[in-house]
N, C-alpha and C positions, 0 to 999 in steps of 0.2 A: 469615528470611534472604531478601533481595531482591537478585538479581544486578544489576539495573539501578542500584541505589544503590551497588554495589561497583565501579562503573567508575572508572578512574583518570584518564580523559581523554575528551573528546568523541568522538574517533575510536573508542575502545573502546566507548563507549555506543552510538553510531549504527551503527558498522560490524559489531560483533559481538553485543552484548547486546540491542539493540532490533530491528535488521533481521532477524536470524536467526529469532526467534519469529514475527514478522510474515510472513516468507517462508514458514515452515512452515505457518502458518495459511492464507494465501492459496493455497498450493499444494494443500493438502488440501481446502479448502472450495470453491475456484473452478477452479483450473487442471485438476486431475485429472478432476473431473466434466465440465468443458467438453471435455476431450480425449476422454473416453468417448462423449460425445454427438455430437461433430462429427468426430472423427478428424483434426482439423486443429490443429497446434501454433500456427499464426498466429491462428486464431480463439480458441484457449484463452488465449494470451498477451494478446490484445486484451481479452477478457472480464476477465482478471485485473487489467489496468491500469485498466479502467473502474470496477471495484469499488474498487480502491485510490483512484482519483480521487474517487469518491463518498464514501468514508470520510474522506478529507482535506477535502472540501467541508463535510461535516457538522461535523467537528472545528473547522474554521476559523470556520464560521458560529456555532457555540455558544460557543467560547472566545475568539474574536477578532472579535466582531461589529462593533466600531467601525471596524476597518480591512478588514473582509471584502469581497471583490469577487467576486460570484457568477460561477462558471464558470472562474475563473482556475486553481484547482487541478486541476479536471477536464481543462481544456485541456492543462496540463502533463503529467499522467499519461497521457492518451490519446496525446499526441505521443510520449511515451517508449515506448509500446507499439507505435507504428508504426515 
């Protein structure tokens, strides 16, 4: 059973079924350790968005290499973190 495939619309897929697991993963793996290390929510959020940008850069480079523009996804996600 795959909950992503059970989505009834894009809003359900991106808003609930995809973003929630990614949110939980980034919070556990990046945000909480950064908070423990720095005691700064601003630094922890920025670190989380940088990692998210890096993951998107990798994904776009591998899966959409014909239209890939280096740095575009990272710029977007770092900007969202600021």
